[in-house]
A tleap script that builds the chain and sets N, CA, C and O, in Angstrom:
source leaprc.protein.ff14SB
mol = sequence {
  NMET ILE VAL TYR PHE SER SER VAL SER GLU
  ASN THR LYS ARG PHE VAL GLU LYS LEU GLU
  ILE PRO ALA GLU ARG ILE PRO LEU ARG TRP
  ASP SER ALA SER PRO LEU ILE VAL ASP TYR
  ASP PHE VAL LEU ILE THR PRO THR TYR GLY
  ALA GLY ASN ASP ASN SER THR VAL PRO LYS
  GLN VAL ILE ARG PHE LEU ASN LEU SER GLU
  ASN ARG LYS LYS LEU ILE GLY VAL ILE GLY
  MET GLY ASN THR ASN PHE GLY GLU HIE PHE
  CYS LYS ALA ALA ASP ILE ILE SER GLU LYS
  THR GLY VAL PRO VAL LEU HIE LYS GLY GLU
  ILE LEU GLY THR GLU GLU ASP VAL ARG ILE
  THR LYS GLU LYS ILE ASP ARG TYR ILE PRO
  ARG CALA
}
set mol.1.N position { 7.366 4.982 14.690 }
set mol.1.CA position { 7.398 3.658 14.136 }
set mol.1.C position { 6.483 3.489 12.930 }
set mol.1.O position { 6.905 3.037 11.866 }
set mol.2.N position { 5.203 3.868 13.122 }
set mol.2.CA position { 4.244 3.838 12.021 }
set mol.2.C position { 3.721 5.253 11.816 }
set mol.2.O position { 3.379 5.948 12.773 }
set mol.3.N position { 3.665 5.658 10.577 }
set mol.3.CA position { 2.958 6.876 10.197 }
set mol.3.C position { 1.904 6.402 9.212 }
set mol.3.O position { 2.189 5.598 8.324 }
set mol.4.N position { 0.680 6.903 9.372 }
set mol.4.CA position { -0.393 6.433 8.507 }
set mol.4.C position { -1.319 7.578 8.134 }
set mol.4.O position { -1.393 8.605 8.808 }
set mol.5.N position { -2.024 7.356 7.028 }
set mol.5.CA position { -3.083 8.278 6.652 }
set mol.5.C position { -4.388 7.515 6.631 }
set mol.5.O position { -4.463 6.391 6.136 }
set mol.6.N position { -5.411 8.142 7.176 }
set mol.6.CA position { -6.751 7.572 7.142 }
set mol.6.C position { -7.729 8.688 6.842 }
set mol.6.O position { -7.667 9.765 7.436 }
set mol.7.N position { -8.629 8.421 5.918 }
set mol.7.CA position { -9.645 9.413 5.563 }
set mol.7.C position { -10.707 9.469 6.653 }
set mol.7.O position { -10.567 8.831 7.696 }
set mol.8.N position { -11.755 10.223 6.414 }
set mol.8.CA position { -12.829 10.348 7.401 }
set mol.8.C position { -13.524 9.016 7.663 }
set mol.8.O position { -14.168 8.861 8.700 }
set mol.9.N position { -13.414 8.063 6.764 }
set mol.9.CA position { -13.998 6.734 6.996 }
set mol.9.C position { -13.269 6.004 8.124 }
set mol.9.O position { -13.841 5.131 8.777 }
set mol.10.N position { -12.030 6.359 8.344 }
set mol.10.CA position { -11.161 5.805 9.386 }
set mol.10.C position { -10.905 4.309 9.248 }
set mol.10.O position { -10.596 3.646 10.238 }
set mol.11.N position { -11.028 3.771 8.050 }
set mol.11.CA position { -10.733 2.357 7.842 }
set mol.11.C position { -9.273 2.036 8.161 }
set mol.11.O position { -8.991 1.069 8.868 }
set mol.12.N position { -8.349 2.841 7.645 }
set mol.12.CA position { -6.932 2.596 7.904 }
set mol.12.C position { -6.622 2.788 9.379 }
set mol.12.O position { -5.810 2.053 9.941 }
set mol.13.N position { -7.248 3.752 10.002 }
set mol.13.CA position { -7.045 3.975 11.444 }
set mol.13.C position { -7.440 2.733 12.243 }
set mol.13.O position { -6.721 2.329 13.158 }
set mol.14.N position { -8.559 2.137 11.908 }
set mol.14.CA position { -8.997 0.930 12.616 }
set mol.14.C position { -7.993 -0.212 12.430 }
set mol.14.O position { -7.737 -0.978 13.360 }
set mol.15.N position { -7.432 -0.319 11.232 }
set mol.15.CA position { -6.408 -1.341 11.007 }
set mol.15.C position { -5.183 -1.064 11.875 }
set mol.15.O position { -4.678 -1.966 12.543 }
set mol.16.N position { -4.711 0.166 11.867 }
set mol.16.CA position { -3.522 0.530 12.638 }
set mol.16.C position { -3.745 0.257 14.130 }
set mol.16.O position { -2.831 -0.208 14.812 }
set mol.17.N position { -4.926 0.534 14.635 }
set mol.17.CA position { -5.220 0.275 16.043 }
set mol.17.C position { -5.097 -1.212 16.370 }
set mol.17.O position { -4.689 -1.565 17.476 }
set mol.18.N position { -5.441 -2.082 15.433 }
set mol.18.CA position { -5.322 -3.525 15.651 }
set mol.18.C position { -3.862 -3.954 15.816 }
set mol.18.O position { -3.586 -4.978 16.442 }
set mol.19.N position { -2.935 -3.184 15.264 }
set mol.19.CA position { -1.518 -3.534 15.323 }
set mol.19.C position { -0.928 -3.342 16.717 }
set mol.19.O position { 0.033 -4.017 17.087 }
set mol.20.N position { -1.502 -2.425 17.485 }
set mol.20.CA position { -1.005 -2.108 18.834 }
set mol.20.C position { 0.478 -1.729 18.814 }
set mol.20.O position { 1.266 -2.173 19.650 }
set mol.21.N position { 0.826 -0.905 17.843 }
set mol.21.CA position { 2.181 -0.386 17.677 }
set mol.21.C position { 2.071 1.134 17.668 }
set mol.21.O position { 1.142 1.678 17.070 }
set mol.22.N position { 3.007 1.836 18.324 }
set mol.22.CA position { 2.942 3.303 18.306 }
set mol.22.C position { 2.819 3.843 16.876 }
set mol.22.O position { 3.536 3.416 15.971 }
set mol.23.N position { 1.899 4.786 16.700 }
set mol.23.CA position { 1.623 5.311 15.364 }
set mol.23.C position { 1.263 6.781 15.429 }
set mol.23.O position { 0.736 7.276 16.425 }
set mol.24.N position { 1.561 7.455 14.344 }
set mol.24.CA position { 1.212 8.876 14.213 }
set mol.24.C position { 0.427 9.043 12.916 }
set mol.24.O position { 0.796 8.496 11.877 }
set mol.25.N position { -0.654 9.805 12.993 }
set mol.25.CA position { -1.536 9.986 11.842 }
set mol.25.C position { -1.203 11.258 11.075 }
set mol.25.O position { -1.017 12.320 11.668 }
set mol.26.N position { -1.130 11.144 9.768 }
set mol.26.CA position { -1.002 12.322 8.911 }
set mol.26.C position { -2.355 13.024 8.962 }
set mol.26.O position { -3.382 12.396 8.707 }
set mol.27.N position { -2.374 14.310 9.287 }
set mol.27.CA position { -3.654 15.017 9.437 }
set mol.27.C position { -4.489 15.051 8.159 }
set mol.27.O position { -3.962 15.084 7.047 }
set mol.28.N position { -5.795 15.042 8.351 }
set mol.28.CA position { -6.728 15.177 7.223 }
set mol.28.C position { -6.564 16.537 6.558 }
set mol.28.O position { -6.571 16.645 5.332 }
set mol.29.N position { -6.418 17.555 7.367 }
set mol.29.CA position { -6.226 18.918 6.856 }
set mol.29.C position { -4.764 19.280 7.014 }
set mol.29.O position { -4.275 19.482 8.126 }
set mol.30.N position { -4.073 19.358 5.889 }
set mol.30.CA position { -2.650 19.645 5.891 }
set mol.30.C position { -2.418 21.100 6.266 }
set mol.30.O position { -3.032 21.998 5.690 }
set mol.31.N position { -1.541 21.333 7.221 }
set mol.31.CA position { -1.200 22.671 7.676 }
set mol.31.C position { 0.216 22.995 7.210 }
set mol.31.O position { 1.185 22.551 7.826 }
set mol.32.N position { 0.345 23.750 6.149 }
set mol.32.CA position { 1.658 24.090 5.601 }
set mol.32.C position { 2.506 24.886 6.576 }
set mol.32.O position { 3.735 24.816 6.537 }
set mol.33.N position { 1.856 25.641 7.449 }
set mol.33.CA position { 2.589 26.443 8.429 }
set mol.33.C position { 3.164 25.580 9.545 }
set mol.33.O position { 4.160 25.954 10.164 }
set mol.34.N position { 2.553 24.442 9.805 }
set mol.34.CA position { 3.004 23.558 10.875 }
set mol.34.C position { 2.810 22.097 10.444 }
set mol.34.O position { 1.974 21.385 10.999 }
set mol.35.N position { 3.593 21.661 9.446 }
set mol.35.CA position { 3.396 20.316 8.903 }
set mol.35.C position { 3.918 19.231 9.851 }
set mol.35.O position { 4.759 19.488 10.712 }
set mol.36.N position { 3.404 18.030 9.674 }
set mol.36.CA position { 3.899 16.883 10.422 }
set mol.36.C position { 5.278 16.519 9.887 }
set mol.36.O position { 5.438 16.213 8.706 }
set mol.37.N position { 6.279 16.557 10.777 }
set mol.37.CA position { 7.643 16.149 10.437 }
set mol.37.C position { 8.064 15.117 11.472 }
set mol.37.O position { 7.957 15.359 12.674 }
set mol.38.N position { 8.540 13.973 11.011 }
set mol.38.CA position { 8.975 12.922 11.936 }
set mol.38.C position { 10.495 12.861 11.962 }
set mol.38.O position { 11.158 13.137 10.963 }
set mol.39.N position { 11.034 12.496 13.116 }
set mol.39.CA position { 12.492 12.415 13.269 }
set mol.39.C position { 12.926 10.995 13.627 }
set mol.39.O position { 13.929 10.797 14.314 }
set mol.40.N position { 12.169 10.022 13.160 }
set mol.40.CA position { 12.463 8.619 13.428 }
set mol.40.C position { 12.154 7.795 12.178 }
set mol.40.O position { 11.341 8.189 11.342 }
set mol.41.N position { 12.816 6.645 12.070 }
set mol.41.CA position { 12.517 5.743 10.955 }
set mol.41.C position { 11.089 5.245 11.092 }
set mol.41.O position { 10.635 4.940 12.195 }
set mol.42.N position { 10.388 5.163 9.980 }
set mol.42.CA position { 8.987 4.754 10.051 }
set mol.42.C position { 8.560 3.961 8.825 }
set mol.42.O position { 9.161 4.032 7.753 }
set mol.43.N position { 7.487 3.201 9.042 }
set mol.43.CA position { 6.791 2.504 7.975 }
set mol.43.C position { 5.500 3.288 7.729 }
set mol.43.O position { 4.787 3.629 8.673 }
set mol.44.N position { 5.208 3.566 6.478 }
set mol.44.CA position { 4.011 4.303 6.100 }
set mol.44.C position { 2.906 3.322 5.747 }
set mol.44.O position { 3.126 2.373 4.995 }
set mol.45.N position { 1.712 3.554 6.294 }
set mol.45.CA position { 0.535 2.774 5.922 }
set mol.45.C position { -0.442 3.734 5.265 }
set mol.45.O position { -0.815 4.756 5.839 }
set mol.46.N position { -0.851 3.386 4.049 }
set mol.46.CA position { -1.719 4.294 3.294 }
set mol.46.C position { -2.786 3.539 2.506 }
set mol.46.O position { -2.542 2.438 2.014 }
set mol.47.N position { -3.964 4.135 2.392 }
set mol.47.CA position { -4.986 3.567 1.508 }
set mol.47.C position { -4.709 3.973 0.062 }
set mol.47.O position { -3.871 4.833 -0.208 }
set mol.48.N position { -5.421 3.343 -0.851 }
set mol.48.CA position { -5.397 3.716 -2.263 }
set mol.48.C position { -6.735 4.372 -2.587 }
set mol.48.O position { -7.792 3.886 -2.185 }
set mol.49.N position { -6.674 5.475 -3.315 }
set mol.49.CA position { -7.881 6.189 -3.712 }
set mol.49.C position { -8.137 6.019 -5.196 }
set mol.49.O position { -7.262 5.588 -5.946 }
set mol.50.N position { -9.343 6.361 -5.609 }
set mol.50.CA position { -9.685 6.438 -7.026 }
set mol.50.C position { -9.538 5.134 -7.774 }
set mol.50.O position { -9.241 5.138 -8.968 }
set mol.51.N position { -9.739 4.020 -7.101 }
set mol.51.CA position { -9.607 2.688 -7.712 }
set mol.51.C position { -8.197 2.434 -8.226 }
set mol.51.O position { -7.960 1.465 -8.948 }
set mol.52.N position { -7.254 3.311 -7.851 }
set mol.52.CA position { -5.860 3.077 -8.196 }
set mol.52.C position { -5.502 3.291 -9.643 }
set mol.52.O position { -4.443 2.845 -10.086 }
set mol.53.N position { -6.360 3.965 -10.402 }
set mol.53.CA position { -6.065 4.075 -11.827 }
set mol.53.C position { -6.102 5.501 -12.364 }
set mol.53.O position { -6.344 5.715 -13.552 }
set mol.54.N position { -5.865 6.469 -11.494 }
set mol.54.CA position { -5.825 7.846 -11.971 }
set mol.54.C position { -4.929 8.689 -11.067 }
set mol.54.O position { -4.206 8.153 -10.228 }
set mol.55.N position { -4.977 10.004 -11.240 }
set mol.55.CA position { -4.102 10.905 -10.490 }
set mol.55.C position { -4.408 10.988 -9.011 }
set mol.55.O position { -3.618 11.560 -8.259 }
set mol.56.N position { -5.522 10.441 -8.567 }
set mol.56.CA position { -5.881 10.548 -7.151 }
set mol.56.C position { -5.517 9.293 -6.356 }
set mol.56.O position { -5.972 9.131 -5.224 }
set mol.57.N position { -4.719 8.421 -6.921 }
set mol.57.CA position { -4.386 7.150 -6.287 }
set mol.57.C position { -3.749 7.322 -4.918 }
set mol.57.O position { -4.191 6.705 -3.949 }
set mol.58.N position { -2.714 8.152 -4.825 }
set mol.58.CA position { -2.049 8.417 -3.546 }
set mol.58.C position { -2.746 9.621 -2.908 }
set mol.58.O position { -2.860 10.674 -3.535 }
set mol.59.N position { -3.212 9.470 -1.666 }
set mol.59.CA position { -3.882 10.608 -1.015 }
set mol.59.C position { -2.991 11.856 -1.023 }
set mol.59.O position { -1.785 11.779 -0.791 }
set mol.60.N position { -3.609 12.992 -1.294 }
set mol.60.CA position { -2.858 14.261 -1.383 }
set mol.60.C position { -2.086 14.556 -0.101 }
set mol.60.O position { -0.978 15.089 -0.156 }
set mol.61.N position { -2.657 14.215 1.046 }
set mol.61.CA position { -1.982 14.453 2.315 }
set mol.61.C position { -0.686 13.643 2.409 }
set mol.61.O position { 0.315 14.122 2.942 }
set mol.62.N position { -0.711 12.428 1.896 }
set mol.62.CA position { 0.483 11.581 1.898 }
set mol.62.C position { 1.539 12.176 0.971 }
set mol.62.O position { 2.724 12.189 1.304 }
set mol.63.N position { 1.117 12.660 -0.174 }
set mol.63.CA position { 2.055 13.303 -1.099 }
set mol.63.C position { 2.715 14.497 -0.432 }
set mol.63.O position { 3.935 14.648 -0.499 }
set mol.64.N position { 1.925 15.349 0.213 }
set mol.64.CA position { 2.490 16.534 0.883 }
set mol.64.C position { 3.463 16.123 1.983 }
set mol.64.O position { 4.528 16.722 2.133 }
set mol.65.N position { 3.096 15.103 2.749 }
set mol.65.CA position { 3.950 14.607 3.827 }
set mol.65.C position { 5.284 14.097 3.263 }
set mol.65.O position { 6.343 14.416 3.802 }
set mol.66.N position { 5.238 13.318 2.195 }
set mol.66.CA position { 6.464 12.761 1.621 }
set mol.66.C position { 7.242 13.769 0.776 }
set mol.66.O position { 8.420 13.554 0.491 }
set mol.67.N position { 6.608 14.847 0.381 }
set mol.67.CA position { 7.336 15.891 -0.341 }
set mol.67.C position { 8.314 16.632 0.561 }
set mol.67.O position { 9.188 17.349 0.074 }
set mol.68.N position { 8.170 16.465 1.867 }
set mol.68.CA position { 9.130 17.061 2.804 }
set mol.68.C position { 10.325 16.112 2.910 }
set mol.68.O position { 10.180 14.971 3.349 }
set mol.69.N position { 11.488 16.583 2.512 }
set mol.69.CA position { 12.664 15.700 2.458 }
set mol.69.C position { 12.986 15.086 3.822 }
set mol.69.O position { 13.481 13.961 3.888 }
set mol.70.N position { 12.714 15.803 4.899 }
set mol.70.CA position { 12.978 15.273 6.247 }
set mol.70.C position { 12.182 13.983 6.475 }
set mol.70.O position { 12.690 13.031 7.069 }
set mol.71.N position { 10.943 13.960 6.003 }
set mol.71.CA position { 10.106 12.773 6.164 }
set mol.71.C position { 10.524 11.660 5.204 }
set mol.71.O position { 10.624 10.496 5.592 }
set mol.72.N position { 10.758 12.025 3.980 }
set mol.72.CA position { 11.116 11.033 2.961 }
set mol.72.C position { 12.386 10.278 3.364 }
set mol.72.O position { 12.497 9.079 3.110 }
set mol.73.N position { 13.345 10.972 3.991 }
set mol.73.CA position { 14.605 10.339 4.398 }
set mol.73.C position { 14.405 9.275 5.472 }
set mol.73.O position { 15.210 8.351 5.583 }
set mol.74.N position { 13.351 9.396 6.255 }
set mol.74.CA position { 13.100 8.469 7.363 }
set mol.74.C position { 12.197 7.296 6.973 }
set mol.74.O position { 12.044 6.351 7.747 }
set mol.75.N position { 11.605 7.349 5.793 }
set mol.75.CA position { 10.719 6.292 5.318 }
set mol.75.C position { 11.535 5.043 5.005 }
set mol.75.O position { 12.501 5.103 4.244 }
set mol.76.N position { 11.141 3.894 5.600 }
set mol.76.CA position { 11.893 2.666 5.339 }
set mol.76.C position { 11.050 1.577 4.674 }
set mol.76.O position { 11.587 0.560 4.237 }
set mol.77.N position { 9.748 1.781 4.597 }
set mol.77.CA position { 8.876 0.805 3.960 }
set mol.77.C position { 7.457 1.325 3.889 }
set mol.77.O position { 7.095 2.271 4.589 }
set mol.78.N position { 6.656 0.703 3.041 }
set mol.78.CA position { 5.263 1.135 2.879 }
set mol.78.C position { 4.349 -0.083 2.877 }
set mol.78.O position { 4.677 -1.139 2.336 }
set mol.79.N position { 3.191 0.106 3.504 }
set mol.79.CA position { 2.152 -0.915 3.539 }
set mol.79.C position { 0.904 -0.302 2.913 }
set mol.79.O position { 0.482 0.791 3.290 }
set mol.80.N position { 0.329 -1.005 1.970 }
set mol.80.CA position { -0.863 -0.513 1.296 }
set mol.80.C position { -2.116 -1.174 1.823 }
set mol.80.O position { -2.116 -2.361 2.149 }
set mol.81.N position { -3.178 -0.404 1.905 }
set mol.81.CA position { -4.500 -0.917 2.256 }
set mol.81.C position { -5.406 -0.606 1.079 }
set mol.81.O position { -5.313 0.465 0.480 }
set mol.82.N position { -6.278 -1.539 0.748 }
set mol.82.CA position { -7.135 -1.315 -0.406 }
set mol.82.C position { -8.263 -2.320 -0.490 }
set mol.82.O position { -8.554 -3.061 0.449 }
set mol.83.N position { -8.874 -2.311 -1.635 }
set mol.83.CA position { -10.018 -3.164 -1.889 }
set mol.83.C position { -9.648 -4.118 -3.024 }
set mol.83.O position { -9.280 -3.675 -4.112 }
set mol.84.N position { -9.744 -5.419 -2.775 }
set mol.84.CA position { -9.382 -6.384 -3.814 }
set mol.84.C position { -10.252 -6.225 -5.062 }
set mol.84.O position { -9.887 -6.698 -6.138 }
set mol.85.N position { -11.406 -5.558 -4.920 }
set mol.85.CA position { -12.244 -5.281 -6.091 }
set mol.85.C position { -11.549 -4.364 -7.090 }
set mol.85.O position { -11.979 -4.260 -8.239 }
set mol.86.N position { -10.469 -3.691 -6.657 }
set mol.86.CA position { -9.709 -2.828 -7.559 }
set mol.86.C position { -8.880 -3.643 -8.549 }
set mol.86.O position { -8.281 -3.083 -9.468 }
set mol.87.N position { -8.844 -4.966 -8.364 }
set mol.87.CA position { -8.101 -5.831 -9.280 }
set mol.87.C position { -6.631 -5.481 -9.330 }
set mol.87.O position { -5.963 -5.430 -8.297 }
set mol.88.N position { -6.119 -5.239 -10.537 }
set mol.88.CA position { -4.687 -4.939 -10.696 }
set mol.88.C position { -4.283 -3.643 -10.003 }
set mol.88.O position { -3.092 -3.386 -9.824 }
set mol.89.N position { -5.241 -2.836 -9.616 }
set mol.89.CA position { -4.943 -1.575 -8.936 }
set mol.89.C position { -5.003 -1.703 -7.418 }
set mol.89.O position { -4.904 -0.702 -6.709 }
set mol.90.N position { -5.165 -2.932 -6.911 }
set mol.90.CA position { -5.204 -3.188 -5.472 }
set mol.90.C position { -3.939 -2.637 -4.819 }
set mol.90.O position { -2.829 -3.030 -5.176 }
set mol.91.N position { -4.109 -1.738 -3.876 }
set mol.91.CA position { -3.005 -1.117 -3.111 }
set mol.91.C position { -1.988 -0.416 -4.013 }
set mol.91.O position { -0.797 -0.380 -3.703 }
set mol.92.N position { -2.453 0.126 -5.104 }
set mol.92.CA position { -1.592 0.791 -6.082 }
set mol.92.C position { -0.821 1.965 -5.481 }
set mol.92.O position { 0.293 2.253 -5.918 }
set mol.93.N position { -1.395 2.649 -4.485 }
set mol.93.CA position { -0.693 3.775 -3.850 }
set mol.93.C position { 0.636 3.313 -3.260 }
set mol.93.O position { 1.638 4.021 -3.366 }
set mol.94.N position { 0.655 2.135 -2.640 }
set mol.94.CA position { 1.902 1.607 -2.067 }
set mol.94.C position { 2.933 1.360 -3.158 }
set mol.94.O position { 4.116 1.645 -2.975 }
set mol.95.N position { 2.485 0.826 -4.297 }
set mol.95.CA position { 3.403 0.590 -5.416 }
set mol.95.C position { 4.000 1.896 -5.935 }
set mol.95.O position { 5.196 1.970 -6.220 }
set mol.96.N position { 3.171 2.910 -6.054 }
set mol.96.CA position { 3.639 4.214 -6.553 }
set mol.96.C position { 4.646 4.814 -5.585 }
set mol.96.O position { 5.697 5.302 -6.003 }
set mol.97.N position { 4.334 4.782 -4.299 }
set mol.97.CA position { 5.248 5.337 -3.290 }
set mol.97.C position { 6.570 4.574 -3.298 }
set mol.97.O position { 7.638 5.182 -3.229 }
set mol.98.N position { 6.502 3.254 -3.381 }
set mol.98.CA position { 7.710 2.434 -3.425 }
set mol.98.C position { 8.570 2.794 -4.637 }
set mol.98.O position { 9.786 2.949 -4.529 }
set mol.99.N position { 7.923 2.922 -5.774 }
set mol.99.CA position { 8.647 3.252 -7.004 }
set mol.99.C position { 9.322 4.615 -6.916 }
set mol.99.O position { 10.459 4.775 -7.359 }
set mol.100.N position { 8.630 5.595 -6.348 }
set mol.100.CA position { 9.165 6.957 -6.295 }
set mol.100.C position { 10.216 7.150 -5.207 }
set mol.100.O position { 11.080 8.017 -5.334 }
set mol.101.N position { 10.153 6.348 -4.130 }
set mol.101.CA position { 11.083 6.552 -3.003 }
set mol.101.C position { 12.158 5.474 -2.890 }
set mol.101.O position { 13.164 5.673 -2.209 }
set mol.102.N position { 11.956 4.347 -3.547 }
set mol.102.CA position { 12.936 3.274 -3.472 }
set mol.102.C position { 12.819 2.386 -2.239 }
set mol.102.O position { 13.684 1.543 -2.003 }
set mol.103.N position { 11.757 2.564 -1.447 }
set mol.103.CA position { 11.559 1.698 -0.282 }
set mol.103.C position { 10.681 0.515 -0.690 }
set mol.103.O position { 9.919 0.610 -1.652 }
set mol.104.N position { 10.788 -0.599 0.040 }
set mol.104.CA position { 9.987 -1.765 -0.334 }
set mol.104.C position { 8.528 -1.667 0.107 }
set mol.104.O position { 8.200 -1.011 1.096 }
set mol.105.N position { 7.664 -2.339 -0.655 }
set mol.105.CA position { 6.286 -2.560 -0.215 }
set mol.105.C position { 6.362 -3.771 0.708 }
set mol.105.O position { 6.743 -4.861 0.281 }
set mol.106.N position { 6.002 -3.578 1.963 }
set mol.106.CA position { 6.115 -4.653 2.949 }
set mol.106.C position { 4.908 -5.579 2.954 }
set mol.106.O position { 5.029 -6.768 3.252 }
set mol.107.N position { 3.738 -5.027 2.621 }
set mol.107.CA position { 2.520 -5.834 2.630 }
set mol.107.C position { 1.404 -5.041 1.960 }
set mol.107.O position { 1.438 -3.812 1.900 }
set mol.108.N position { 0.425 -5.768 1.464 }
set mol.108.CA position { -0.789 -5.173 0.922 }
set mol.108.C position { -1.958 -5.857 1.602 }
set mol.108.O position { -2.073 -7.082 1.572 }
set mol.109.N position { -2.842 -5.051 2.228 }
set mol.109.CA position { -3.945 -5.614 2.986 }
set mol.109.C position { -5.302 -5.125 2.528 }
set mol.109.O position { -5.427 -4.087 1.879 }
set mol.110.N position { -6.307 -5.892 2.878 }
set mol.110.CA position { -7.695 -5.595 2.520 }
set mol.110.C position { -8.286 -4.572 3.486 }
set mol.110.O position { -8.271 -4.790 4.697 }
set mol.111.N position { -8.792 -3.488 2.982 }
set mol.111.CA position { -9.451 -2.364 3.655 }
set mol.111.C position { -9.206 -2.283 5.161 }
set mol.111.O position { -8.310 -1.556 5.591 }
set mol.112.N position { -9.970 -3.002 5.966 }
set mol.112.CA position { -9.818 -2.928 7.427 }
set mol.112.C position { -8.740 -3.863 7.946 }
set mol.112.O position { -8.376 -3.781 9.119 }
set mol.113.N position { -8.229 -4.730 7.124 }
set mol.113.CA position { -7.202 -5.662 7.540 }
set mol.113.C position { -7.779 -6.902 8.200 }
set mol.113.O position { -8.495 -6.811 9.198 }
set mol.114.N position { -7.468 -8.044 7.646 }
set mol.114.CA position { -7.877 -9.314 8.230 }
set mol.114.C position { -6.923 -9.668 9.363 }
set mol.114.O position { -5.917 -8.988 9.562 }
set mol.115.N position { -7.231 -10.729 10.107 }
set mol.115.CA position { -6.307 -11.190 11.153 }
set mol.115.C position { -4.952 -11.531 10.539 }
set mol.115.O position { -3.908 -11.264 11.133 }
set mol.116.N position { -4.978 -12.114 9.362 }
set mol.116.CA position { -3.735 -12.458 8.657 }
set mol.116.C position { -2.959 -11.194 8.277 }
set mol.116.O position { -1.734 -11.168 8.390 }
set mol.117.N position { -3.656 -10.147 7.830 }
set mol.117.CA position { -2.999 -8.878 7.513 }
set mol.117.C position { -2.321 -8.303 8.754 }
set mol.117.O position { -1.202 -7.797 8.674 }
set mol.118.N position { -2.991 -8.379 9.889 }
set mol.118.CA position { -2.418 -7.867 11.147 }
set mol.118.C position { -1.157 -8.657 11.484 }
set mol.118.O position { -0.124 -8.063 11.795 }
set mol.119.N position { -1.224 -9.969 11.428 }
set mol.119.CA position { -0.074 -10.812 11.768 }
set mol.119.C position { 1.112 -10.521 10.853 }
set mol.119.O position { 2.230 -10.310 11.324 }
set mol.120.N position { 0.865 -10.512 9.554 }
set mol.120.CA position { 1.942 -10.272 8.588 }
set mol.120.C position { 2.533 -8.879 8.770 }
set mol.120.O position { 3.753 -8.717 8.751 }
set mol.121.N position { 1.689 -7.885 8.945 }
set mol.121.CA position { 2.167 -6.511 9.099 }
set mol.121.C position { 3.043 -6.383 10.331 }
set mol.121.O position { 4.101 -5.756 10.271 }
set mol.122.N position { 2.624 -6.968 11.453 }
set mol.122.CA position { 3.445 -6.914 12.669 }
set mol.122.C position { 4.806 -7.562 12.438 }
set mol.122.O position { 5.833 -7.024 12.851 }
set mol.123.N position { 4.812 -8.721 11.777 }
set mol.123.CA position { 6.071 -9.412 11.493 }
set mol.123.C position { 6.987 -8.557 10.621 }
set mol.123.O position { 8.182 -8.445 10.893 }
set mol.124.N position { 6.432 -7.963 9.587 }
set mol.124.CA position { 7.239 -7.146 8.674 }
set mol.124.C position { 7.790 -5.910 9.380 }
set mol.124.O position { 8.959 -5.564 9.210 }
set mol.125.N position { 6.955 -5.250 10.166 }
set mol.125.CA position { 7.420 -4.058 10.879 }
set mol.125.C position { 8.505 -4.437 11.877 }
set mol.125.O position { 9.506 -3.730 11.995 }
set mol.126.N position { 8.321 -5.551 12.604 }
set mol.126.CA position { 9.347 -5.997 13.555 }
set mol.126.C position { 10.665 -6.316 12.846 }
set mol.126.O position { 11.739 -6.110 13.412 }
set mol.127.N position { 10.588 -6.809 11.630 }
set mol.127.CA position { 11.794 -7.121 10.871 }
set mol.127.C position { 12.529 -5.843 10.477 }
set mol.127.O position { 13.759 -5.811 10.457 }
set mol.128.N position { 11.780 -4.799 10.167 }
set mol.128.CA position { 12.393 -3.552 9.720 }
set mol.128.C position { 12.698 -2.579 10.852 }
set mol.128.O position { 13.673 -1.830 10.791 }
set mol.129.N position { 11.859 -2.595 11.883 }
set mol.129.CA position { 12.050 -1.711 13.041 }
set mol.129.C position { 11.824 -2.536 14.304 }
set mol.129.O position { 10.707 -2.573 14.820 }
set mol.130.N position { 12.863 -3.199 14.812 }
set mol.130.CA position { 12.684 -3.990 16.034 }
set mol.130.C position { 12.226 -3.111 17.189 }
set mol.130.O position { 12.761 -2.026 17.417 }
set mol.131.N position { 11.235 -3.598 17.904 }
set mol.131.CA position { 10.724 -2.857 19.063 }
set mol.131.C position { 11.439 -3.320 20.316 }
set mol.131.O position { 11.836 -4.480 20.428 }
set mol.132.N position { 11.601 -2.396 21.262 }
set mol.132.CA position { 12.259 -2.723 22.535 }
set mol.132.C position { 11.381 -3.576 23.419 }
set mol.132.O position { 11.784 -3.939 24.524 }
savepdb mol mol.pdb
quit
């Protein structure tokens, strides 16, 4: 249902835990011999790196994960997490992923996610992937 990336700070992980929705984490250390491949439709939650204004905006692990066509085919939406201090680059990674894959940006949230971010994200995910 949810696939997410979280760095060692685990900010995105803490947000995902607040959602109480089944989720799978993209590993910090990418293993090319045994990569994460999902066989279900999913929403990607990702942070933005590098203040959103250079080549490091989308985490490398997320790029590797989406470079696998099996994963890219199952992606149905993206949610960005970031810092509003980034200004126009707030959640820029989600915008880049949306542009490159053609999936919608479902929401953009502040670092750990406010209560409002949690509510909106749950609503958007339920709209795209109804839970049983």
